[in-house]
All heavy atoms as a GROMACS GRO file, in nm:
protein
  549
    1MET      N    1  -0.936  -1.397  -4.440
    1MET     CA    2  -0.829  -1.480  -4.472
    1MET      C    3  -0.897  -1.613  -4.529
    1MET      O    4  -0.981  -1.659  -4.465
    1MET     CB    5  -0.748  -1.502  -4.349
    1MET     CG    6  -0.642  -1.603  -4.361
    1MET     SD    7  -0.536  -1.645  -4.215
    1MET     CE    8  -0.451  -1.495  -4.195
    2PRO      N    9  -0.846  -1.665  -4.639
    2PRO     CA   10  -0.895  -1.790  -4.686
    2PRO      C   11  -0.871  -1.901  -4.589
    2PRO      O   12  -0.777  -1.902  -4.514
    2PRO     CB   13  -0.817  -1.806  -4.817
    2PRO     CG   14  -0.759  -1.678  -4.858
    2PRO     CD   15  -0.742  -1.600  -4.724
    3PHE      N   16  -0.955  -2.002  -4.601
    3PHE     CA   17  -0.941  -2.117  -4.511
    3PHE      C   18  -0.809  -2.183  -4.510
    3PHE      O   19  -0.742  -2.205  -4.409
    3PHE     CB   20  -1.050  -2.219  -4.548
    3PHE     CG   21  -1.030  -2.346  -4.466
    3PHE    CD1   22  -1.073  -2.353  -4.336
    3PHE    CD2   23  -0.985  -2.466  -4.527
    3PHE    CE1   24  -1.057  -2.472  -4.261
    3PHE    CE2   25  -0.975  -2.581  -4.449
    3PHE     CZ   26  -1.005  -2.580  -4.318
    4TYR      N   27  -0.744  -2.202  -4.633
    4TYR     CA   28  -0.624  -2.273  -4.634
    4TYR      C   29  -0.508  -2.189  -4.576
    4TYR      O   30  -0.411  -2.243  -4.521
    4TYR     CB   31  -0.584  -2.317  -4.781
    4TYR     CG   32  -0.547  -2.204  -4.870
    4TYR    CD1   33  -0.407  -2.161  -4.879
    4TYR    CD2   34  -0.635  -2.129  -4.948
    4TYR    CE1   35  -0.373  -2.058  -4.959
    4TYR    CE2   36  -0.595  -2.031  -5.028
    4TYR     CZ   37  -0.473  -1.993  -5.039
    4TYR     OH   38  -0.434  -1.889  -5.119
    5MET      N   39  -0.523  -2.060  -4.583
    5MET     CA   40  -0.416  -1.972  -4.516
    5MET      C   41  -0.438  -1.973  -4.369
    5MET      O   42  -0.337  -1.973  -4.289
    5MET     CB   43  -0.428  -1.830  -4.568
    5MET     CG   44  -0.376  -1.818  -4.716
    5MET     SD   45  -0.204  -1.869  -4.731
    5MET     CE   46  -0.121  -1.749  -4.637
    6ALA      N   47  -0.564  -1.978  -4.318
    6ALA     CA   48  -0.590  -1.978  -4.181
    6ALA      C   49  -0.532  -2.108  -4.118
    6ALA      O   50  -0.478  -2.109  -4.004
    6ALA     CB   51  -0.737  -1.972  -4.151
    7MET      N   52  -0.529  -2.218  -4.196
    7MET     CA   53  -0.476  -2.347  -4.145
    7MET      C   54  -0.332  -2.331  -4.127
    7MET      O   55  -0.275  -2.406  -4.038
    7MET     CB   56  -0.506  -2.451  -4.248
    7MET     CG   57  -0.656  -2.493  -4.268
    7MET     SD   58  -0.725  -2.550  -4.115
    7MET     CE   59  -0.632  -2.700  -4.082
    8THR      N   60  -0.266  -2.249  -4.196
    8THR     CA   61  -0.113  -2.244  -4.176
    8THR      C   62  -0.080  -2.176  -4.044
    8THR      O   63   0.030  -2.185  -4.002
    8THR     CB   64  -0.049  -2.152  -4.289
    8THR    OG1   65  -0.095  -2.018  -4.289
    8THR    CG2   66  -0.082  -2.215  -4.432
    9GLU      N   67  -0.177  -2.107  -3.984
    9GLU     CA   68  -0.150  -2.040  -3.857
    9GLU      C   69  -0.168  -2.129  -3.737
    9GLU      O   70  -0.143  -2.079  -3.623
    9GLU     CB   71  -0.242  -1.921  -3.843
    9GLU     CG   72  -0.220  -1.812  -3.953
    9GLU     CD   73  -0.075  -1.757  -3.948
    9GLU    OE1   74  -0.024  -1.731  -3.828
    9GLU    OE2   75  -0.016  -1.742  -4.056
   10ILE      N   76  -0.208  -2.252  -3.752
   10ILE     CA   77  -0.227  -2.343  -3.642
   10ILE      C   78  -0.088  -2.376  -3.582
   10ILE      O   79   0.001  -2.409  -3.647
   10ILE     CB   80  -0.286  -2.471  -3.684
   10ILE    CG1   81  -0.433  -2.449  -3.727
   10ILE    CG2   82  -0.292  -2.583  -3.572
   10ILE    CD1   83  -0.501  -2.567  -3.792
   11ARG      N   84  -0.076  -2.353  -3.451
   11ARG     CA   85   0.058  -2.372  -3.382
   11ARG      C   86   0.037  -2.477  -3.274
   11ARG      O   87  -0.070  -2.499  -3.218
   11ARG     CB   88   0.095  -2.236  -3.327
   11ARG     CG   89   0.129  -2.136  -3.431
   11ARG     CD   90   0.168  -2.003  -3.372
   11ARG     NE   91   0.173  -1.908  -3.480
   11ARG     CZ   92   0.288  -1.884  -3.542
   11ARG    NH1   93   0.402  -1.946  -3.513
   11ARG    NH2   94   0.304  -1.790  -3.637
   12ASP      N   95   0.151  -2.541  -3.237
   12ASP     CA   96   0.154  -2.640  -3.131
   12ASP      C   97   0.190  -2.567  -3.002
   12ASP      O   98   0.200  -2.450  -2.994
   12ASP     CB   99   0.241  -2.757  -3.155
   12ASP     CG  100   0.389  -2.723  -3.163
   12ASP    OD1  101   0.427  -2.606  -3.138
   12ASP    OD2  102   0.468  -2.808  -3.197
   13ASP      N  103   0.208  -2.642  -2.891
   13ASP     CA  104   0.238  -2.589  -2.762
   13ASP      C  105   0.370  -2.513  -2.756
   13ASP      O  106   0.392  -2.428  -2.671
   13ASP     CB  107   0.235  -2.699  -2.657
   13ASP     CG  108   0.095  -2.748  -2.627
   13ASP    OD1  109  -0.003  -2.684  -2.660
   13ASP    OD2  110   0.087  -2.863  -2.576
   14ASP      N  111   0.461  -2.546  -2.856
   14ASP     CA  112   0.592  -2.477  -2.860
   14ASP      C  113   0.592  -2.370  -2.965
   14ASP      O  114   0.696  -2.323  -3.004
   14ASP     CB  115   0.697  -2.580  -2.904
   14ASP     CG  116   0.723  -2.688  -2.793
   14ASP    OD1  117   0.709  -2.652  -2.672
   14ASP    OD2  118   0.741  -2.807  -2.832
   15ASP      N  119   0.473  -2.327  -3.009
   15ASP     CA  120   0.459  -2.214  -3.101
   15ASP      C  121   0.511  -2.242  -3.240
   15ASP      O  122   0.530  -2.148  -3.312
   15ASP     CB  123   0.514  -2.083  -3.046
   15ASP     CG  124   0.443  -1.965  -3.103
   15ASP    OD1  125   0.318  -1.964  -3.131
   15ASP    OD2  126   0.506  -1.856  -3.126
   16ARG      N  127   0.520  -2.364  -3.271
   16ARG     CA  128   0.564  -2.409  -3.408
   16ARG      C  129   0.439  -2.403  -3.497
   16ARG      O  130   0.333  -2.453  -3.453
   16ARG     CB  131   0.628  -2.544  -3.413
   16ARG     CG  132   0.766  -2.540  -3.344
   16ARG     CD  133   0.825  -2.681  -3.351
   16ARG     NE  134   0.736  -2.756  -3.267
   16ARG     CZ  135   0.757  -2.882  -3.233
   16ARG    NH1  136   0.873  -2.938  -3.256
   16ARG    NH2  137   0.672  -2.954  -3.164
   17ARG      N  138   0.457  -2.365  -3.625
   17ARG     CA  139   0.343  -2.361  -3.716
   17ARG      C  140   0.326  -2.494  -3.774
   17ARG      O  141   0.370  -2.535  -3.887
   17ARG     CB  142   0.366  -2.254  -3.827
   17ARG     CG  143   0.365  -2.117  -3.770
   17ARG     CD  144   0.412  -2.012  -3.867
   17ARG     NE  145   0.293  -2.000  -3.973
   17ARG     CZ  146   0.308  -1.917  -4.076
   17ARG    NH1  147   0.413  -1.853  -4.092
   17ARG    NH2  148   0.206  -1.919  -4.161
   18VAL      N  149   0.250  -2.574  -3.707
   18VAL     CA  150   0.221  -2.719  -3.754
   18VAL      C  151   0.116  -2.727  -3.861
   18VAL      O  152   0.107  -2.824  -3.922
   18VAL     CB  153   0.191  -2.810  -3.631
   18VAL    CG1  154   0.298  -2.821  -3.534
   18VAL    CG2  155   0.055  -2.755  -3.564
   19GLY      N  156   0.043  -2.623  -3.882
   19GLY     CA  157  -0.062  -2.615  -3.985
   19GLY      C  158   0.005  -2.635  -4.121
   19GLY      O  159  -0.053  -2.698  -4.212
   20LEU      N  160   0.120  -2.578  -4.144
   20LEU     CA  161   0.192  -2.598  -4.270
   20LEU      C  162   0.220  -2.748  -4.292
   20LEU      O  163   0.206  -2.797  -4.397
   20LEU     CB  164   0.326  -2.517  -4.276
   20LEU     CG  165   0.299  -2.366  -4.286
   20LEU    CD1  166   0.438  -2.294  -4.268
   20LEU    CD2  167   0.246  -2.334  -4.424
   21ASP      N  168   0.271  -2.815  -4.192
   21ASP     CA  169   0.300  -2.949  -4.200
   21ASP      C  170   0.172  -3.036  -4.232
   21ASP      O  171   0.180  -3.130  -4.309
   21ASP     CB  172   0.368  -3.010  -4.074
   21ASP     CG  173   0.496  -2.946  -4.052
   21ASP    OD1  174   0.569  -2.903  -4.148
   21ASP    OD2  175   0.542  -2.946  -3.924
   22TRP      N  176   0.065  -2.998  -4.166
   22TRP     CA  177  -0.061  -3.064  -4.191
   22TRP      C  178  -0.107  -3.047  -4.333
   22TRP      O  179  -0.148  -3.152  -4.406
   22TRP     CB  180  -0.168  -3.018  -4.100
   22TRP     CG  181  -0.305  -3.082  -4.120
   22TRP    CD1  182  -0.342  -3.206  -4.075
   22TRP    CD2  183  -0.408  -3.033  -4.211
   22TRP    NE1  184  -0.468  -3.229  -4.127
   22TRP    CE2  185  -0.509  -3.132  -4.210
   22TRP    CE3  186  -0.418  -2.915  -4.284
   22TRP    CZ2  187  -0.624  -3.114  -4.286
   22TRP    CZ3  188  -0.540  -2.897  -4.359
   22TRP    CH2  189  -0.641  -3.002  -4.355
   23MET      N  190  -0.095  -2.926  -4.388
   23MET     CA  191  -0.140  -2.901  -4.528
   23MET      C  192  -0.046  -2.982  -4.624
   23MET      O  193  -0.096  -3.034  -4.718
   23MET     CB  194  -0.128  -2.751  -4.559
   23MET     CG  195  -0.241  -2.671  -4.504
   23MET     SD  196  -0.242  -2.496  -4.542
   23MET     CE  197  -0.230  -2.495  -4.723
   24ASP      N  198   0.089  -2.975  -4.592
   24ASP     CA  199   0.182  -3.047  -4.686
   24ASP      C  200   0.141  -3.198  -4.685
   24ASP      O  201   0.137  -3.261  -4.786
   24ASP     CB  202   0.317  -3.023  -4.643
   24ASP     CG  203   0.420  -3.087  -4.730
   24ASP    OD1  204   0.402  -3.080  -4.857
   24ASP    OD2  205   0.518  -3.147  -4.679
   25ALA      N  206   0.122  -3.257  -4.568
   25ALA     CA  207   0.096  -3.396  -4.557
   25ALA      C  208  -0.040  -3.430  -4.625
   25ALA      O  209  -0.052  -3.530  -4.694
   25ALA     CB  210   0.091  -3.443  -4.409
   26ASN      N  211  -0.134  -3.329  -4.615
   26ASN     CA  212  -0.264  -3.357  -4.675
   26ASN      C  213  -0.252  -3.366  -4.826
   26ASN      O  214  -0.315  -3.446  -4.894
   26ASN     CB  215  -0.353  -3.245  -4.637
   26ASN     CG  216  -0.503  -3.278  -4.663
   26ASN    OD1  217  -0.546  -3.383  -4.678
   26ASN    ND2  218  -0.579  -3.161  -4.681
   27LEU      N  219  -0.168  -3.272  -4.887
   27LEU     CA  220  -0.152  -3.269  -5.026
   27LEU      C  221  -0.084  -3.396  -5.070
   27LEU      O  222  -0.115  -3.461  -5.169
   27LEU     CB  223  -0.075  -3.148  -5.072
   27LEU     CG  224  -0.149  -3.016  -5.064
   27LEU    CD1  225  -0.047  -2.901  -5.091
   27LEU    CD2  226  -0.262  -3.012  -5.165
   28ARG      N  227   0.024  -3.429  -4.999
   28ARG     CA  228   0.107  -3.547  -5.038
   28ARG      C  229   0.028  -3.684  -5.031
   28ARG      O  230   0.050  -3.771  -5.106
   28ARG     CB  231   0.235  -3.554  -4.945
   28ARG     CG  232   0.333  -3.453  -4.986
   28ARG     CD  233   0.460  -3.474  -4.900
   28ARG     NE  234   0.561  -3.382  -4.946
   28ARG     CZ  235   0.636  -3.408  -5.046
   28ARG    NH1  236   0.630  -3.522  -5.117
   28ARG    NH2  237   0.727  -3.316  -5.085
   29ASP      N  238  -0.065  -3.691  -4.931
   29ASP     CA  239  -0.145  -3.809  -4.921
   29ASP      C  240  -0.236  -3.830  -5.048
   29ASP      O  241  -0.272  -3.941  -5.084
   29ASP     CB  242  -0.235  -3.804  -4.803
   29ASP     CG  243  -0.161  -3.831  -4.671
   29ASP    OD1  244  -0.044  -3.873  -4.674
   29ASP    OD2  245  -0.217  -3.797  -4.561
   30ARG      N  246  -0.271  -3.720  -5.107
   30ARG     CA  247  -0.357  -3.728  -5.229
   30ARG      C  248  -0.274  -3.749  -5.356
   30ARG      O  249  -0.336  -3.783  -5.453
   30ARG     CB  250  -0.442  -3.604  -5.232
   30ARG     CG  251  -0.544  -3.596  -5.132
   30ARG     CD  252  -0.610  -3.466  -5.121
   30ARG     NE  253  -0.736  -3.457  -5.048
   30ARG     CZ  254  -0.751  -3.487  -4.922
   30ARG    NH1  255  -0.654  -3.544  -4.854
   30ARG    NH2  256  -0.866  -3.475  -4.860
   31MET      N  257  -0.154  -3.713  -5.357
   31MET     CA  258  -0.068  -3.722  -5.478
   31MET      C  259   0.000  -3.865  -5.488
   31MET      O  260   0.046  -3.909  -5.394
   31MET     CB  261   0.041  -3.611  -5.474
   31MET     CG  262  -0.006  -3.472  -5.485
   31MET     SD  263   0.133  -3.365  -5.480
   31MET     CE  264   0.058  -3.209  -5.494
   32LYS      N  265  -0.016  -3.914  -5.607
   32LYS     CA  266   0.039  -4.042  -5.639
   32LYS      C  267   0.163  -4.014  -5.730
   32LYS      O  268   0.154  -3.914  -5.804
   32LYS     CB  269  -0.058  -4.140  -5.695
   32LYS     CG  270  -0.180  -4.161  -5.615
   32LYS     CD  271  -0.149  -4.225  -5.484
   32LYS     CE  272  -0.268  -4.241  -5.390
   32LYS     NZ  273  -0.264  -4.194  -5.262
   33PRO      N  274   0.262  -4.094  -5.735
   33PRO     CA  275   0.386  -4.071  -5.816
   33PRO      C  276   0.353  -4.035  -5.962
   33PRO      O  277   0.421  -3.945  -6.019
   33PRO     CB  278   0.463  -4.195  -5.802
   33PRO     CG  279   0.423  -4.257  -5.670
   33PRO     CD  280   0.279  -4.224  -5.660
   34ALA      N  281   0.259  -4.102  -6.019
   34ALA     CA  282   0.232  -4.080  -6.165
   34ALA      C  283   0.129  -3.973  -6.193
   34ALA      O  284   0.093  -3.935  -6.302
   34ALA     CB  285   0.188  -4.207  -6.232
   35ASP      N  286   0.073  -3.913  -6.078
   35ASP     CA  287  -0.024  -3.809  -6.097
   35ASP      C  288   0.021  -3.685  -6.159
   35ASP      O  289   0.138  -3.643  -6.134
   35ASP     CB  290  -0.093  -3.776  -5.963
   35ASP     CG  291  -0.191  -3.880  -5.916
   35ASP    OD1  292  -0.218  -3.973  -5.991
   35ASP    OD2  293  -0.238  -3.866  -5.800
   36ARG      N  294  -0.063  -3.609  -6.223
   36ARG     CA  295  -0.038  -3.475  -6.269
   36ARG      C  296  -0.155  -3.392  -6.220
   36ARG      O  297  -0.275  -3.430  -6.238
   36ARG     CB  298  -0.030  -3.467  -6.426
   36ARG     CG  299   0.086  -3.528  -6.480
   36ARG     CD  300   0.088  -3.511  -6.629
   36ARG     NE  301   0.203  -3.573  -6.686
   36ARG     CZ  302   0.250  -3.552  -6.801
   36ARG    NH1  303   0.186  -3.468  -6.884
   36ARG    NH2  304   0.357  -3.609  -6.847
   37TRP      N  305  -0.129  -3.286  -6.158
   37TRP     CA  306  -0.234  -3.201  -6.106
   37TRP      C  307  -0.236  -3.068  -6.174
   37TRP      O  308  -0.129  -3.011  -6.205
   37TRP     CB  309  -0.212  -3.175  -5.954
   37TRP     CG  310  -0.242  -3.285  -5.869
   37TRP    CD1  311  -0.222  -3.421  -5.888
   37TRP    CD2  312  -0.298  -3.280  -5.741
   37TRP    NE1  313  -0.266  -3.495  -5.781
   37TRP    CE2  314  -0.309  -3.408  -5.687
   37TRP    CE3  315  -0.338  -3.179  -5.661
   37TRP    CZ2  316  -0.359  -3.436  -5.562
   37TRP    CZ3  317  -0.391  -3.200  -5.534
   37TRP    CH2  318  -0.405  -3.327  -5.491
   38LEU      N  319  -0.352  -3.009  -6.200
   38LEU     CA  320  -0.364  -2.876  -6.244
   38LEU      C  321  -0.431  -2.800  -6.133
   38LEU      O  322  -0.538  -2.836  -6.091
   38LEU     CB  323  -0.455  -2.869  -6.373
   38LEU     CG  324  -0.492  -2.731  -6.420
   38LEU    CD1  325  -0.366  -2.656  -6.459
   38LEU    CD2  326  -0.596  -2.737  -6.530
   39VAL      N  327  -0.359  -2.701  -6.084
   39VAL     CA  328  -0.418  -2.619  -5.975
   39VAL      C  329  -0.434  -2.476  -6.024
   39VAL      O  330  -0.336  -2.411  -6.078
   39VAL     CB  331  -0.322  -2.617  -5.852
   39VAL    CG1  332  -0.369  -2.530  -5.739
   39VAL    CG2  333  -0.290  -2.760  -5.809
   40ILE      N  334  -0.554  -2.425  -6.022
   40ILE     CA  335  -0.578  -2.290  -6.059
   40ILE      C  336  -0.614  -2.205  -5.931
   40ILE      O  337  -0.701  -2.232  -5.868
   40ILE     CB  338  -0.696  -2.295  -6.158
   40ILE    CG1  339  -0.667  -2.372  -6.282
   40ILE    CG2  340  -0.737  -2.144  -6.199
   40ILE    CD1  341  -0.782  -2.395  -6.377
   41TYR      N  342  -0.524  -2.103  -5.920
   41TYR     CA  343  -0.546  -2.011  -5.804
   41TYR      C  344  -0.534  -1.866  -5.860
   41TYR      O  345  -0.471  -1.844  -5.956
   41TYR     CB  346  -0.428  -2.032  -5.710
   41TYR     CG  347  -0.451  -2.128  -5.604
   41TYR    CD1  348  -0.456  -2.260  -5.622
   41TYR    CD2  349  -0.476  -2.080  -5.467
   41TYR    CE1  350  -0.481  -2.349  -5.520
   41TYR    CE2  351  -0.504  -2.175  -5.377
   41TYR     CZ  352  -0.496  -2.306  -5.395
   41TYR     OH  353  -0.532  -2.393  -5.294
   42GLY      N  354  -0.597  -1.787  -5.789
   42GLY     CA  355  -0.584  -1.639  -5.816
   42GLY      C  356  -0.439  -1.596  -5.784
   42GLY      O  357  -0.373  -1.655  -5.706
   43ALA      N  358  -0.397  -1.482  -5.839
   43ALA     CA  359  -0.255  -1.443  -5.834
   43ALA      C  360  -0.219  -1.416  -5.686
   43ALA      O  361  -0.106  -1.440  -5.644
   43ALA     CB  362  -0.241  -1.315  -5.911
   44ASP      N  363  -0.319  -1.359  -5.610
   44ASP     CA  364  -0.287  -1.329  -5.473
   44ASP      C  365  -0.261  -1.454  -5.378
   44ASP      O  366  -0.196  -1.451  -5.284
   44ASP     CB  367  -0.399  -1.254  -5.402
   44ASP     CG  368  -0.404  -1.102  -5.456
   44ASP    OD1  369  -0.300  -1.060  -5.519
   44ASP    OD2  370  -0.507  -1.039  -5.434
   45HIS      N  371  -0.318  -1.562  -5.425
   45HIS     CA  372  -0.303  -1.685  -5.347
   45HIS      C  373  -0.203  -1.790  -5.404
   45HIS      O  374  -0.168  -1.882  -5.330
   45HIS     CB  375  -0.436  -1.759  -5.340
   45HIS     CG  376  -0.551  -1.673  -5.286
   45HIS    ND1  377  -0.555  -1.622  -5.159
   45HIS    CD2  378  -0.655  -1.615  -5.346
   45HIS    CE1  379  -0.656  -1.550  -5.136
   45HIS    NE2  380  -0.721  -1.546  -5.251
   46ALA      N  381  -0.150  -1.768  -5.513
   46ALA     CA  382  -0.059  -1.860  -5.585
   46ALA      C  383   0.077  -1.862  -5.509
   46ALA      O  384   0.131  -1.970  -5.490
   46ALA     CB  385  -0.048  -1.828  -5.727
   47ALA      N  386   0.130  -1.748  -5.473
   47ALA     CA  387   0.256  -1.743  -5.422
   47ALA      C  388   0.277  -1.825  -5.284
   47ALA      O  389   0.370  -1.902  -5.283
   47ALA     CB  390   0.302  -1.601  -5.390
   48PRO      N  391   0.192  -1.812  -5.192
   48PRO     CA  392   0.203  -1.902  -5.078
   48PRO      C  393   0.189  -2.050  -5.105
   48PRO      O  394   0.260  -2.127  -5.048
   48PRO     CB  395   0.085  -1.862  -4.981
   48PRO     CG  396   0.040  -1.726  -5.026
   48PRO     CD  397   0.075  -1.719  -5.177
   49LEU      N  398   0.098  -2.084  -5.195
   49LEU     CA  399   0.089  -2.227  -5.232
   49LEU      C  400   0.213  -2.276  -5.302
   49LEU      O  401   0.266  -2.384  -5.272
   49LEU     CB  402  -0.035  -2.247  -5.324
   49LEU     CG  403  -0.055  -2.388  -5.377
   49LEU    CD1  404  -0.084  -2.484  -5.254
   49LEU    CD2  405  -0.164  -2.402  -5.484
   50LEU      N  406   0.266  -2.195  -5.395
   50LEU     CA  407   0.391  -2.236  -5.459
   50LEU      C  408   0.503  -2.253  -5.366
   50LEU      O  409   0.587  -2.345  -5.374
   50LEU     CB  410   0.429  -2.137  -5.567
   50LEU     CG  411   0.355  -2.132  -5.698
   50LEU    CD1  412   0.392  -2.012  -5.783
   50LEU    CD2  413   0.379  -2.260  -5.775
   51GLN      N  414   0.514  -2.162  -5.271
   51GLN     CA  415   0.629  -2.170  -5.167
   51GLN      C  416   0.606  -2.291  -5.078
   51GLN      O  417   0.707  -2.364  -5.057
   51GLN     CB  418   0.628  -2.039  -5.082
   51GLN     CG  419   0.750  -2.045  -4.991
   51GLN     CD  420   0.876  -2.035  -5.077
   51GLN    OE1  421   0.882  -1.952  -5.167
   51GLN    NE2  422   0.971  -2.118  -5.044
   52LEU      N  423   0.488  -2.325  -5.042
   52LEU     CA  424   0.464  -2.450  -4.968
   52LEU      C  425   0.502  -2.566  -5.042
   52LEU      O  426   0.572  -2.661  -4.990
   52LEU     CB  427   0.316  -2.457  -4.933
   52LEU     CG  428   0.268  -2.589  -4.859
   52LEU    CD1  429   0.325  -2.587  -4.716
   52LEU    CD2  430   0.124  -2.597  -4.854
   53VAL      N  431   0.469  -2.581  -5.165
   53VAL     CA  432   0.508  -2.699  -5.250
   53VAL      C  433   0.660  -2.698  -5.287
   53VAL      O  434   0.721  -2.806  -5.270
   53VAL     CB  435   0.418  -2.700  -5.383
   53VAL    CG1  436   0.464  -2.812  -5.472
   53VAL    CG2  437   0.277  -2.722  -5.343
   54ARG      N  438   0.718  -2.584  -5.308
   54ARG     CA  439   0.864  -2.580  -5.334
   54ARG      C  440   0.942  -2.624  -5.217
   54ARG      O  441   1.051  -2.680  -5.226
   54ARG     CB  442   0.899  -2.442  -5.379
   54ARG     CG  443   0.863  -2.408  -5.518
   54ARG     CD  444   0.914  -2.273  -5.563
   54ARG     NE  445   0.878  -2.253  -5.697
   54ARG     CZ  446   0.822  -2.138  -5.743
   54ARG    NH1  447   0.793  -2.034  -5.653
   54ARG    NH2  448   0.788  -2.123  -5.868
   55ASP      N  449   0.895  -2.583  -5.100
   55ASP     CA  450   0.964  -2.619  -4.972
   55ASP      C  451   0.959  -2.769  -4.946
   55ASP      O  452   1.043  -2.814  -4.865
   55ASP     CB  453   0.917  -2.542  -4.852
   55ASP     CG  454   0.952  -2.394  -4.859
   55ASP    OD1  455   1.043  -2.360  -4.939
   55ASP    OD2  456   0.890  -2.314  -4.790
   56SER      N  457   0.865  -2.839  -4.995
   56SER     CA  458   0.857  -2.982  -4.979
   56SER      C  459   0.914  -3.051  -5.104
   56SER      O  460   0.885  -3.017  -5.215
   56SER     CB  461   0.711  -3.026  -4.958
   56SER     OG  462   0.632  -2.996  -5.074
   57ASP      N  463   1.006  -3.147  -5.081
   57ASP     CA  464   1.066  -3.213  -5.190
   57ASP      C  465   0.984  -3.316  -5.256
   57ASP      O  466   0.880  -3.366  -5.200
   57ASP     CB  467   1.188  -3.282  -5.136
   57ASP     CG  468   1.299  -3.187  -5.085
   57ASP    OD1  469   1.311  -3.074  -5.138
   57ASP    OD2  470   1.372  -3.216  -4.984
   58GLY      N  471   1.017  -3.349  -5.383
   58GLY     CA  472   0.952  -3.460  -5.449
   58GLY      C  473   0.838  -3.414  -5.542
   58GLY      O  474   0.766  -3.499  -5.588
   59VAL      N  475   0.813  -3.288  -5.556
   59VAL     CA  476   0.709  -3.239  -5.647
   59VAL      C  477   0.770  -3.148  -5.747
   59VAL      O  478   0.846  -3.048  -5.720
   59VAL     CB  479   0.595  -3.165  -5.562
   59VAL    CG1  480   0.493  -3.103  -5.658
   59VAL    CG2  481   0.544  -3.254  -5.455
   60ASP      N  482   0.745  -3.173  -5.875
   60ASP     CA  483   0.789  -3.083  -5.984
   60ASP      C  484   0.680  -2.982  -6.010
   60ASP      O  485   0.567  -3.026  -6.043
   60ASP     CB  486   0.829  -3.168  -6.103
   60ASP     CG  487   0.948  -3.263  -6.080
   60ASP    OD1  488   1.039  -3.217  -6.011
   60ASP    OD2  489   0.946  -3.369  -6.139
   61ILE      N  490   0.708  -2.864  -6.017
   61ILE     CA  491   0.620  -2.759  -6.051
   61ILE      C  492   0.635  -2.714  -6.197
   61ILE      O  493   0.753  -2.674  -6.226
   61ILE     CB  494   0.630  -2.641  -5.957
   61ILE    CG1  495   0.604  -2.689  -5.815
   61ILE    CG2  496   0.531  -2.531  -5.999
   61ILE    CD1  497   0.631  -2.580  -5.709
   62VAL      N  498   0.541  -2.719  -6.270
   62VAL     CA  499   0.549  -2.658  -6.412
   62VAL      C  500   0.446  -2.552  -6.420
   62VAL      O  501   0.321  -2.579  -6.413
   62VAL     CB  502   0.526  -2.771  -6.516
   62VAL    CG1  503   0.532  -2.702  -6.659
   62VAL    CG2  504   0.625  -2.877  -6.494
   63LEU      N  505   0.483  -2.428  -6.437
   63LEU     CA  506   0.382  -2.325  -6.448
   63LEU      C  507   0.323  -2.319  -6.583
   63LEU      O  508   0.390  -2.348  -6.683
   63LEU     CB  509   0.453  -2.183  -6.420
   63LEU     CG  510   0.517  -2.170  -6.280
   63LEU    CD1  511   0.595  -2.038  -6.271
   63LEU    CD2  512   0.414  -2.180  -6.170
   64ALA      N  513   0.197  -2.282  -6.582
   64ALA     CA  514   0.117  -2.278  -6.712
   64ALA      C  515   0.179  -2.176  -6.809
   64ALA      O  516   0.163  -2.197  -6.925
   64ALA     CB  517  -0.028  -2.231  -6.679
   65THR      N  518   0.252  -2.075  -6.755
   65THR     CA  519   0.310  -1.980  -6.851
   65THR      C  520   0.416  -2.043  -6.943
   65THR      O  521   0.444  -1.991  -7.046
   65THR     CB  522   0.378  -1.874  -6.768
   65THR    OG1  523   0.470  -1.928  -6.679
   65THR    CG2  524   0.280  -1.770  -6.698
   66ALA      N  525   0.464  -2.162  -6.907
   66ALA     CA  526   0.560  -2.231  -6.996
   66ALA      C  527   0.489  -2.283  -7.125
   66ALA      O  528   0.555  -2.314  -7.220
   66ALA     CB  529   0.622  -2.351  -6.915
   67TYR      N  530   0.359  -2.291  -7.115
   67TYR     CA  531   0.278  -2.342  -7.227
   67TYR      C  532   0.192  -2.239  -7.297
   67TYR      O  533   0.127  -2.262  -7.396
   67TYR     CB  534   0.188  -2.463  -7.191
   67TYR     CG  535   0.272  -2.580  -7.137
   67TYR    CD1  536   0.294  -2.587  -7.001
   67TYR    CD2  537   0.325  -2.665  -7.227
   67TYR    CE1  538   0.365  -2.691  -6.950
   67TYR    CE2  539   0.406  -2.776  -7.167
   67TYR     CZ  540   0.423  -2.791  -7.042
   67TYR     OH  541   0.499  -2.886  -6.995
   68LEU      N  542   0.180  -2.117  -7.240
   68LEU     CA  543   0.097  -2.017  -7.294
   68LEU      C  544   0.176  -1.927  -7.382
   68LEU      O  545   0.288  -1.902  -7.375
   68LEU     CB  546   0.036  -1.934  -7.180
   68LEU     CG  547  -0.051  -2.022  -7.080
   68LEU    CD1  548  -0.106  -1.933  -6.972
   68LEU    CD2  549  -0.170  -2.077  -7.150
   0.00000   0.00000   0.00000
């Protein structure tokens, strides 16, 4: 299991998956309002990352396929 996926399995005492919140906060801390990020992931790993970002508000996702 890749490291970033293992982080999503971290749970608190109430069995809530707090690792997802940590990852989301970690990404958001690095993103500034005017930033544009290019993230390249393999097909097997892209879906979980996309879902994580889609579930958090305030980030616009533009897939590269829109330009290819």
